[in-house]
Biopython code that builds the backbone (N, CA, C, O; Angstrom):
import numpy as np
from Bio.PDB.StructureBuilder import StructureBuilder

atoms = [
    (1, "MET", "N", (-17.874, -8.598, 11.736)),
    (1, "MET", "CA", (-16.601, -9.175, 11.338)),
    (1, "MET", "C", (-16.061, -10.007, 12.496)),
    (1, "MET", "O", (-16.007, -9.553, 13.639)),
    (2, "THR", "N", (-15.669, -11.220, 12.177)),
    (2, "THR", "CA", (-15.069, -12.125, 13.154)),
    (2, "THR", "C", (-13.567, -11.879, 13.195)),
    (2, "THR", "O", (-12.946, -11.645, 12.158)),
    (3, "THR", "N", (-12.984, -11.931, 14.384)),
    (3, "THR", "CA", (-11.539, -11.772, 14.531)),
    (3, "THR", "C", (-10.941, -13.071, 15.033)),
    (3, "THR", "O", (-11.419, -13.663, 16.001)),
    (4, "LYS", "N", (-9.880, -13.506, 14.353)),
    (4, "LYS", "CA", (-9.165, -14.711, 14.770)),
    (4, "LYS", "C", (-7.702, -14.351, 14.989)),
    (4, "LYS", "O", (-7.144, -13.522, 14.270)),
    (5, "ILE", "N", (-7.091, -14.973, 15.977)),
    (5, "ILE", "CA", (-5.683, -14.748, 16.270)),
    (5, "ILE", "C", (-4.898, -15.973, 15.819)),
    (5, "ILE", "O", (-5.222, -17.105, 16.180)),
    (6, "ILE", "N", (-3.851, -15.725, 15.015)),
    (6, "ILE", "CA", (-3.011, -16.814, 14.510)),
    (6, "ILE", "C", (-1.543, -16.424, 14.675)),
    (6, "ILE", "O", (-1.215, -15.248, 14.833)),
    (7, "ASN", "N", (-0.668, -17.425, 14.636)),
    (7, "ASN", "CA", (0.760, -17.108, 14.714)),
    (7, "ASN", "C", (1.336, -16.979, 13.305)),
    (7, "ASN", "O", (0.702, -17.358, 12.320)),
    (8, "ILE", "N", (2.528, -16.445, 13.236)),
    (8, "ILE", "CA", (3.155, -16.165, 11.945)),
    (8, "ILE", "C", (3.395, -17.439, 11.131)),
    (8, "ILE", "O", (3.310, -17.411, 9.903)),
    (9, "ARG", "N", (3.689, -18.533, 11.791)),
    (9, "ARG", "CA", (3.915, -19.792, 11.069)),
    (9, "ARG", "C", (2.636, -20.229, 10.355)),
    (9, "ARG", "O", (2.668, -20.612, 9.186)),
    (10, "GLU", "N", (1.521, -20.168, 11.066)),
    (10, "GLU", "CA", (0.248, -20.536, 10.444)),
    (10, "GLU", "C", (-0.058, -19.602, 9.272)),
    (10, "GLU", "O", (-0.536, -20.044, 8.227)),
    (11, "TYR", "N", (0.217, -18.321, 9.452)),
    (11, "TYR", "CA", (-0.013, -17.355, 8.382)),
    (11, "TYR", "C", (0.823, -17.700, 7.146)),
    (11, "TYR", "O", (0.300, -17.732, 6.032)),
    (12, "ARG", "N", (2.103, -17.955, 7.339)),
    (12, "ARG", "CA", (2.988, -18.290, 6.214)),
    (12, "ARG", "C", (2.564, -19.578, 5.517)),
    (12, "ARG", "O", (2.581, -19.663, 4.289)),
    (13, "ASN", "N", (2.186, -20.571, 6.303)),
    (13, "ASN", "CA", (1.835, -21.872, 5.729)),
    (13, "ASN", "C", (0.489, -21.874, 5.019)),
    (13, "ASN", "O", (0.258, -22.693, 4.129)),
    (14, "ASN", "N", (-0.400, -20.967, 5.404)),
    (14, "ASN", "CA", (-1.771, -21.009, 4.886)),
    (14, "ASN", "C", (-2.231, -19.679, 4.307)),
    (14, "ASN", "O", (-3.425, -19.383, 4.342)),
    (15, "ILE", "N", (-1.338, -18.884, 3.785)),
    (15, "ILE", "CA", (-1.694, -17.530, 3.365)),
    (15, "ILE", "C", (-2.826, -17.507, 2.334)),
    (15, "ILE", "O", (-3.728, -16.675, 2.433)),
    (16, "THR", "N", (-2.791, -18.396, 1.361)),
    (16, "THR", "CA", (-3.837, -18.408, 0.337)),
    (16, "THR", "C", (-5.188, -18.761, 0.932)),
    (16, "THR", "O", (-6.187, -18.097, 0.657)),
    (17, "THR", "N", (-5.218, -19.794, 1.738)),
    (17, "THR", "CA", (-6.468, -20.201, 2.380)),
    (17, "THR", "C", (-7.003, -19.096, 3.282)),
    (17, "THR", "O", (-8.207, -18.840, 3.312)),
    (18, "LEU", "N", (-6.111, -18.445, 4.012)),
    (18, "LEU", "CA", (-6.528, -17.410, 4.959)),
    (18, "LEU", "C", (-7.125, -16.197, 4.260)),
    (18, "LEU", "O", (-8.162, -15.691, 4.689)),
    (19, "TRP", "N", (-6.492, -15.719, 3.191)),
    (19, "TRP", "CA", (-7.060, -14.534, 2.558)),
    (19, "TRP", "C", (-8.386, -14.857, 1.877)),
    (19, "TRP", "O", (-9.285, -14.018, 1.828)),
    (20, "LYS", "N", (-8.503, -16.080, 1.349)),
    (20, "LYS", "CA", (-9.781, -16.464, 0.740)),
    (20, "LYS", "C", (-10.879, -16.547, 1.791)),
    (20, "LYS", "O", (-11.999, -16.089, 1.564)),
    (21, "GLU", "N", (-10.555, -17.135, 2.948)),
    (21, "GLU", "CA", (-11.542, -17.217, 4.033)),
    (21, "GLU", "C", (-11.881, -15.826, 4.555)),
    (21, "GLU", "O", (-13.041, -15.538, 4.849)),
    (22, "ALA", "N", (-10.878, -14.967, 4.671)),
    (22, "ALA", "CA", (-11.119, -13.601, 5.137)),
    (22, "ALA", "C", (-12.106, -12.896, 4.213)),
    (22, "ALA", "O", (-13.023, -12.215, 4.672)),
    (23, "ARG", "N", (-11.913, -13.062, 2.934)),
    (23, "ARG", "CA", (-12.787, -12.412, 1.956)),
    (23, "ARG", "C", (-14.189, -13.027, 1.958)),
    (23, "ARG", "O", (-15.188, -12.308, 1.957)),
    (24, "LYS", "N", (-14.255, -14.358, 1.961)),
    (24, "LYS", "CA", (-15.540, -15.056, 1.867)),
    (24, "LYS", "C", (-16.389, -14.883, 3.122)),
    (24, "LYS", "O", (-17.591, -14.635, 3.032)),
    (25, "ASN", "N", (-15.759, -15.015, 4.304)),
    (25, "ASN", "CA", (-16.510, -15.027, 5.567)),
    (25, "ASN", "C", (-16.337, -13.762, 6.397)),
    (25, "ASN", "O", (-16.755, -13.720, 7.553)),
    (26, "ASN", "N", (-15.722, -12.725, 5.818)),
    (26, "ASN", "CA", (-15.510, -11.459, 6.511)),
    (26, "ASN", "C", (-14.780, -11.663, 7.843)),
    (26, "ASN", "O", (-15.271, -11.277, 8.904)),
    (27, "VAL", "N", (-13.601, -12.276, 7.760)),
    (27, "VAL", "CA", (-12.793, -12.588, 8.944)),
    (27, "VAL", "C", (-11.558, -11.692, 8.960)),
    (27, "VAL", "O", (-10.919, -11.482, 7.929)),
    (28, "LYS", "N", (-11.234, -11.173, 10.126)),
    (28, "LYS", "CA", (-9.995, -10.408, 10.314)),
    (28, "LYS", "C", (-9.044, -11.264, 11.123)),
    (28, "LYS", "O", (-9.429, -11.840, 12.140)),
    (29, "TYR", "N", (-7.793, -11.348, 10.669)),
    (29, "TYR", "CA", (-6.774, -12.121, 11.381)),
    (29, "TYR", "C", (-5.779, -11.175, 12.031)),
    (29, "TYR", "O", (-5.283, -10.246, 11.394)),
    (30, "ILE", "N", (-5.493, -11.417, 13.299)),
    (30, "ILE", "CA", (-4.401, -10.749, 13.990)),
    (30, "ILE", "C", (-3.252, -11.750, 13.996)),
    (30, "ILE", "O", (-3.389, -12.855, 14.522)),
    (31, "VAL", "N", (-2.121, -11.365, 13.411)),
    (31, "VAL", "CA", (-0.980, -12.275, 13.294)),
    (31, "VAL", "C", (0.033, -11.941, 14.387)),
    (31, "VAL", "O", (0.465, -10.798, 14.533)),
    (32, "LEU", "N", (0.398, -12.977, 15.151)),
    (32, "LEU", "CA", (1.335, -12.818, 16.255)),
    (32, "LEU", "C", (2.734, -13.254, 15.846)),
    (32, "LEU", "O", (2.911, -14.257, 15.155)),
    (33, "VAL", "N", (3.721, -12.487, 16.281)),
    (33, "VAL", "CA", (5.129, -12.849, 16.128)),
    (33, "VAL", "C", (5.715, -12.828, 17.530)),
    (33, "VAL", "O", (5.707, -11.794, 18.199)),
    (34, "HIS", "N", (6.224, -13.971, 17.974)),
    (34, "HIS", "CA", (6.732, -14.120, 19.349)),
    (34, "HIS", "C", (5.672, -13.699, 20.371)),
    (34, "HIS", "O", (5.964, -12.991, 21.335)),
    (35, "SER", "N", (4.456, -14.142, 20.141)),
    (35, "SER", "CA", (3.309, -13.917, 21.032)),
    (35, "SER", "C", (2.885, -12.459, 21.145)),
    (35, "SER", "O", (2.177, -12.096, 22.084)),
    (36, "LYS", "N", (3.305, -11.620, 20.209)),
    (36, "LYS", "CA", (2.901, -10.212, 20.209)),
    (36, "LYS", "C", (2.248, -9.887, 18.875)),
    (36, "LYS", "O", (2.720, -10.340, 17.832)),
    (37, "PRO", "N", (1.172, -9.110, 18.889)),
    (37, "PRO", "CA", (0.523, -8.740, 17.630)),
    (37, "PRO", "C", (1.489, -7.977, 16.724)),
    (37, "PRO", "O", (2.124, -7.012, 17.150)),
    (38, "ALA", "N", (1.592, -8.419, 15.473)),
    (38, "ALA", "CA", (2.498, -7.774, 14.523)),
    (38, "ALA", "C", (1.729, -7.029, 13.428)),
    (38, "ALA", "O", (2.087, -5.909, 13.062)),
    (39, "PHE", "N", (0.681, -7.652, 12.913)),
    (39, "PHE", "CA", (-0.123, -7.017, 11.876)),
    (39, "PHE", "C", (-1.461, -7.725, 11.775)),
    (39, "PHE", "O", (-1.675, -8.779, 12.373)),
    (40, "GLU", "N", (-2.358, -7.122, 11.004)),
    (40, "GLU", "CA", (-3.663, -7.739, 10.802)),
    (40, "GLU", "C", (-3.923, -7.928, 9.317)),
    (40, "GLU", "O", (-3.425, -7.181, 8.475)),
    (41, "VAL", "N", (-4.705, -8.932, 9.027)),
    (41, "VAL", "CA", (-5.127, -9.228, 7.664)),
    (41, "VAL", "C", (-6.640, -9.162, 7.678)),
    (41, "VAL", "O", (-7.298, -9.866, 8.445)),
    (42, "LYS", "N", (-7.185, -8.311, 6.825)),
    (42, "LYS", "CA", (-8.641, -8.202, 6.772)),
    (42, "LYS", "C", (-9.073, -7.967, 5.337)),
    (42, "LYS", "O", (-8.297, -7.453, 4.532)),
    (43, "PRO", "N", (-10.294, -8.336, 5.010)),
    (43, "PRO", "CA", (-10.764, -8.192, 3.631)),
    (43, "PRO", "C", (-10.986, -6.728, 3.269)),
    (43, "PRO", "O", (-11.278, -5.890, 4.123)),
    (44, "ILE", "N", (-10.841, -6.451, 1.989)),
    (44, "ILE", "CA", (-11.107, -5.118, 1.459)),
    (44, "ILE", "C", (-12.507, -5.136, 0.866)),
    (44, "ILE", "O", (-12.913, -6.115, 0.240)),
    (45, "ASP", "N", (-13.240, -4.051, 1.065)),
    (45, "ASP", "CA", (-14.586, -3.945, 0.509)),
    (45, "ASP", "C", (-14.548, -4.053, -1.009)),
    (45, "ASP", "O", (-13.556, -3.692, -1.642)),
    (46, "ASP", "N", (-15.639, -4.554, -1.589)),
    (46, "ASP", "CA", (-15.714, -4.706, -3.040)),
    (46, "ASP", "C", (-15.646, -3.367, -3.771)),
    (46, "ASP", "O", (-15.200, -3.311, -4.917)),
    (47, "ASP", "N", (-16.085, -2.287, -3.118)),
    (47, "ASP", "CA", (-16.087, -0.980, -3.769)),
    (47, "ASP", "C", (-14.806, -0.179, -3.509)),
    (47, "ASP", "O", (-14.750, 1.015, -3.803)),
    (48, "PHE", "N", (-13.786, -0.832, -2.962)),
    (48, "PHE", "CA", (-12.512, -0.171, -2.674)),
    (48, "PHE", "C", (-11.808, 0.220, -3.963)),
    (48, "PHE", "O", (-11.784, -0.553, -4.921)),
    (49, "THR", "N", (-11.239, 1.412, -3.990)),
    (49, "THR", "CA", (-10.424, 1.845, -5.120)),
    (49, "THR", "C", (-9.074, 2.321, -4.592)),
    (49, "THR", "O", (-8.969, 2.775, -3.453)),
    (50, "LEU", "N", (-8.055, 2.215, -5.421)),
    (50, "LEU", "CA", (-6.720, 2.645, -5.006)),
    (50, "LEU", "C", (-6.664, 4.134, -4.715)),
    (50, "LEU", "O", (-5.820, 4.581, -3.938)),
    (51, "GLU", "N", (-7.552, 4.911, -5.328)),
    (51, "GLU", "CA", (-7.560, 6.344, -5.075)),
    (51, "GLU", "C", (-7.883, 6.644, -3.614)),
    (51, "GLU", "O", (-7.482, 7.682, -3.089)),
    (52, "GLU", "N", (-8.610, 5.734, -2.952)),
    (52, "GLU", "CA", (-8.957, 5.917, -1.543)),
    (52, "GLU", "C", (-7.789, 5.575, -0.627)),
    (52, "GLU", "O", (-7.756, 6.018, 0.521)),
    (53, "ALA", "N", (-6.844, 4.805, -1.112)),
    (53, "ALA", "CA", (-5.736, 4.334, -0.281)),
    (53, "ALA", "C", (-4.706, 5.437, -0.085)),
    (53, "ALA", "O", (-4.552, 6.324, -0.925)),
    (54, "ASP", "N", (-4.015, 5.364, 1.028)),
    (54, "ASP", "CA", (-2.883, 6.257, 1.251)),
    (54, "ASP", "C", (-1.693, 5.647, 0.527)),
    (54, "ASP", "O", (-1.079, 4.694, 1.007)),
    (55, "VAL", "N", (-1.379, 6.205, -0.629)),
    (55, "VAL", "CA", (-0.290, 5.679, -1.444)),
    (55, "VAL", "C", (0.962, 6.483, -1.136)),
    (55, "VAL", "O", (0.970, 7.709, -1.249)),
    (56, "VAL", "N", (1.995, 5.798, -0.755)),
    (56, "VAL", "CA", (3.261, 6.445, -0.414)),
    (56, "VAL", "C", (4.217, 6.277, -1.585)),
    (56, "VAL", "O", (4.414, 5.162, -2.069)),
    (57, "PRO", "N", (4.815, 7.374, -2.048)),
    (57, "PRO", "CA", (5.743, 7.241, -3.169)),
    (57, "PRO", "C", (6.986, 6.447, -2.784)),
    (57, "PRO", "O", (7.419, 6.461, -1.632)),
    (58, "THR", "N", (7.546, 5.758, -3.767)),
    (58, "THR", "CA", (8.764, 4.980, -3.531)),
    (58, "THR", "C", (9.970, 5.909, -3.496)),
    (58, "THR", "O", (9.873, 7.085, -3.849)),
    (59, "ALA", "N", (11.099, 5.373, -3.068)),
    (59, "ALA", "CA", (12.333, 6.160, -3.015)),
    (59, "ALA", "C", (12.702, 6.686, -4.397)),
    (59, "ALA", "O", (13.142, 7.828, -4.529)),
    (60, "SER", "N", (12.527, 5.861, -5.426)),
    (60, "SER", "CA", (12.871, 6.306, -6.786)),
    (60, "SER", "C", (11.936, 7.422, -7.250)),
    (60, "SER", "O", (12.367, 8.322, -7.970)),
    (61, "GLU", "N", (10.675, 7.378, -6.854)),
    (61, "GLU", "CA", (9.747, 8.447, -7.215)),
    (61, "GLU", "C", (10.105, 9.748, -6.499)),
    (61, "GLU", "O", (9.995, 10.830, -7.075)),
    (62, "ILE", "N", (10.527, 9.641, -5.256)),
    (62, "ILE", "CA", (10.943, 10.830, -4.511)),
    (62, "ILE", "C", (12.193, 11.431, -5.142)),
    (62, "ILE", "O", (12.303, 12.651, -5.270)),
    (63, "LYS", "N", (13.144, 10.570, -5.539)),
    (63, "LYS", "CA", (14.357, 11.058, -6.207)),
    (63, "LYS", "C", (14.002, 11.763, -7.514)),
    (63, "LYS", "O", (14.562, 12.814, -7.827)),
    (64, "ALA", "N", (13.074, 11.189, -8.274)),
    (64, "ALA", "CA", (12.657, 11.804, -9.534)),
    (64, "ALA", "C", (12.022, 13.166, -9.276)),
    (64, "ALA", "O", (12.258, 14.119, -10.018)),
    (65, "TYR", "N", (11.229, 13.250, -8.237)),
    (65, "TYR", "CA", (10.600, 14.518, -7.869)),
    (65, "TYR", "C", (11.667, 15.546, -7.499)),
    (65, "TYR", "O", (11.595, 16.698, -7.925)),
    (66, "ARG", "N", (12.647, 15.135, -6.717)),
    (66, "ARG", "CA", (13.718, 16.057, -6.310)),
    (66, "ARG", "C", (14.535, 16.517, -7.520)),
    (66, "ARG", "O", (14.928, 17.681, -7.603)),
    (67, "ARG", "N", (14.789, 15.595, -8.462)),
    (67, "ARG", "CA", (15.507, 15.980, -9.685)),
    (67, "ARG", "C", (14.701, 17.007, -10.475)),
    (67, "ARG", "O", (15.252, 17.980, -10.991)),
    (68, "ALA", "N", (13.405, 16.782, -10.563)),
    (68, "ALA", "CA", (12.543, 17.710, -11.289)),
    (68, "ALA", "C", (12.549, 19.082, -10.619)),
    (68, "ALA", "O", (12.578, 20.107, -11.300)),
    (69, "MET", "N", (12.521, 19.104, -9.296)),
    (69, "MET", "CA", (12.548, 20.380, -8.580)),
    (69, "MET", "C", (13.887, 21.088, -8.795)),
    (69, "MET", "O", (13.925, 22.309, -8.951)),
    (70, "ALA", "N", (14.983, 20.327, -8.804)),
    (70, "ALA", "CA", (16.302, 20.914, -9.050)),
    (70, "ALA", "C", (16.370, 21.485, -10.466)),
    (70, "ALA", "O", (16.906, 22.574, -10.674)),
    (71, "ASP", "N", (15.825, 20.751, -11.439)),
    (71, "ASP", "CA", (15.787, 21.243, -12.816)),
    (71, "ASP", "C", (14.974, 22.529, -12.906)),
    (71, "ASP", "O", (15.334, 23.459, -13.628)),
    (72, "TYR", "N", (13.897, 22.565, -12.178)),
    (72, "TYR", "CA", (13.046, 23.754, -12.177)),
    (72, "TYR", "C", (13.812, 24.960, -11.644)),
    (72, "TYR", "O", (13.722, 26.058, -12.193)),
    (73, "LYS", "N", (14.561, 24.745, -10.575)),
    (73, "LYS", "CA", (15.308, 25.858, -9.991)),
    (73, "LYS", "C", (16.392, 26.362, -10.944)),
    (73, "LYS", "O", (16.693, 27.556, -10.973)),
    (74, "LYS", "N", (16.982, 25.442, -11.728)),
    (74, "LYS", "CA", (18.019, 25.838, -12.688)),
    (74, "LYS", "C", (17.420, 26.624, -13.849)),
    (74, "LYS", "O", (17.854, 27.736, -14.148)),
    (75, "ASN", "N", (16.449, 26.052, -14.478)),
    (75, "ASN", "CA", (15.758, 26.730, -15.575)),
    (75, "ASN", "C", (14.295, 26.349, -15.491)),
    (75, "ASN", "O", (13.957, 25.172, -15.366)),
    (76, "LYS", "N", (13.457, 27.310, -15.558)),
    (76, "LYS", "CA", (12.039, 27.082, -15.298)),
    (76, "LYS", "C", (11.294, 26.572, -16.536)),
    (76, "LYS", "O", (10.098, 26.821, -16.692)),
    (77, "LYS", "N", (12.001, 25.865, -17.404)),
    (77, "LYS", "CA", (11.376, 25.300, -18.601)),
    (77, "LYS", "C", (10.811, 23.918, -18.281)),
    (77, "LYS", "O", (11.314, 23.213, -17.407)),
    (78, "ASN", "N", (9.774, 23.554, -18.991)),
    (78, "ASN", "CA", (9.192, 22.211, -18.900)),
    (78, "ASN", "C", (8.883, 21.793, -17.467)),
    (78, "ASN", "O", (9.092, 20.639, -17.093)),
    (79, "PHE", "N", (8.397, 22.715, -16.683)),
    (79, "PHE", "CA", (8.093, 22.401, -15.286)),
    (79, "PHE", "C", (6.622, 22.047, -15.144)),
    (79, "PHE", "O", (5.751, 22.723, -15.693)),
    (80, "THR", "N", (6.361, 20.989, -14.408)),
    (80, "THR", "CA", (4.987, 20.651, -14.053)),
    (80, "THR", "C", (4.824, 20.881, -12.563)),
    (80, "THR", "O", (5.780, 20.753, -11.798)),
    (81, "ASP", "N", (3.639, 21.212, -12.165)),
    (81, "ASP", "CA", (3.349, 21.433, -10.747)),
    (81, "ASP", "C", (3.765, 20.208, -9.938)),
    (81, "ASP", "O", (3.506, 19.081, -10.360)),
    (82, "GLY", "N", (4.395, 20.404, -8.802)),
    (82, "GLY", "CA", (4.913, 19.301, -7.986)),
    (82, "GLY", "C", (3.848, 18.297, -7.591)),
    (82, "GLY", "O", (4.091, 17.090, -7.626)),
    (83, "ARG", "N", (2.663, 18.781, -7.214)),
    (83, "ARG", "CA", (1.593, 17.854, -6.826)),
    (83, "ARG", "C", (1.144, 17.018, -8.012)),
    (83, "ARG", "O", (0.934, 15.811, -7.892)),
    (84, "LYS", "N", (1.000, 17.669, -9.158)),
    (84, "LYS", "CA", (0.590, 16.938, -10.356)),
    (84, "LYS", "C", (1.657, 15.914, -10.736)),
    (84, "LYS", "O", (1.336, 14.798, -11.145)),
    (85, "PHE", "N", (2.910, 16.293, -10.602)),
    (85, "PHE", "CA", (4.017, 15.386, -10.901)),
    (85, "PHE", "C", (3.917, 14.124, -10.049)),
    (85, "PHE", "O", (4.035, 13.016, -10.571)),
    (86, "MET", "N", (3.700, 14.279, -8.749)),
    (86, "MET", "CA", (3.599, 13.128, -7.849)),
    (86, "MET", "C", (2.348, 12.303, -8.163)),
    (86, "MET", "O", (2.391, 11.073, -8.126)),
    (87, "GLN", "N", (1.245, 12.968, -8.469)),
    (87, "GLN", "CA", (0.023, 12.240, -8.813)),
    (87, "GLN", "C", (0.232, 11.400, -10.066)),
    (87, "GLN", "O", (-0.226, 10.260, -10.142)),
    (88, "ASP", "N", (0.926, 11.970, -11.048)),
    (88, "ASP", "CA", (1.208, 11.222, -12.278)),
    (88, "ASP", "C", (2.093, 10.013, -11.996)),
    (88, "ASP", "O", (1.879, 8.939, -12.559)),
    (89, "LEU", "N", (3.094, 10.186, -11.122)),
    (89, "LEU", "CA", (3.952, 9.055, -10.763)),
    (89, "LEU", "C", (3.148, 7.953, -10.086)),
    (89, "LEU", "O", (3.336, 6.771, -10.375)),
    (90, "ILE", "N", (2.258, 8.344, -9.192)),
    (90, "ILE", "CA", (1.439, 7.359, -8.478)),
    (90, "ILE", "C", (0.519, 6.635, -9.454)),
    (90, "ILE", "O", (0.344, 5.420, -9.352)),
    (91, "LYS", "N", (-0.071, 7.366, -10.396)),
    (91, "LYS", "CA", (-0.944, 6.732, -11.388)),
    (91, "LYS", "C", (-0.171, 5.715, -12.219)),
    (91, "LYS", "O", (-0.666, 4.621, -12.489)),
    (92, "LYS", "N", (1.056, 6.082, -12.628)),
    (92, "LYS", "CA", (1.877, 5.155, -13.408)),
    (92, "LYS", "C", (2.196, 3.913, -12.594)),
    (92, "LYS", "O", (2.180, 2.799, -13.118)),
    (93, "LYS", "N", (2.484, 4.105, -11.320)),
    (93, "LYS", "CA", (2.817, 2.975, -10.451)),
    (93, "LYS", "C", (1.633, 2.028, -10.313)),
    (93, "LYS", "O", (1.807, 0.810, -10.314)),
    (94, "ASN", "N", (0.435, 2.581, -10.196)),
    (94, "ASN", "CA", (-0.757, 1.766, -9.962)),
    (94, "ASN", "C", (-1.366, 1.227, -11.246)),
    (94, "ASN", "O", (-2.295, 0.420, -11.194)),
    (95, "ALA", "N", (-0.865, 1.654, -12.392)),
    (95, "ALA", "CA", (-1.436, 1.197, -13.673)),
    (95, "ALA", "C", (-1.006, -0.214, -13.981)),
    (95, "ALA", "O", (-1.388, -0.764, -15.015)),
]
sb = StructureBuilder()
sb.init_structure("model")
sb.init_model(0)
sb.init_chain("A")
sb.init_seg("    ")
for serial, (resi, resn, name, xyz) in enumerate(atoms, 1):
    if name == "N":
        sb.init_residue(resn, " ", resi, " ")
    sb.init_atom(name, np.array(xyz, "f"), 0.0, 1.0, " ", f" {name:<3s}", serial, name[0])
structure = sb.get_structure()
C-alpha cells in the first residue's frame, strides 16, 4: 500500500477522485489540518462486511435502550435481552 500525504483543502476539493484512486491503486492518504495529521483515508477490502466493523450506537439508540431497561424494571413484560435489543437496533440502522 502506498501512502500519500495531502492537506485538507486538497482532500475537500478532490474527495471523489481521491477515494476512487485509493480503491483502484491501493493508496492510503494521510490528511493534514494545519500541518498536523488529522485522519487517514484508505480503501476497504472487497470482502469487508459491516458485521466486522465496530458499530457504535447513536444517541437515540442509547436512549431507546435506556427506556427499554426502565420499562423492564417497572414491569417485566415484553422484555428482550439487552444485547439482542442493541443488535437489532444496529441491524436496523445498517439495513
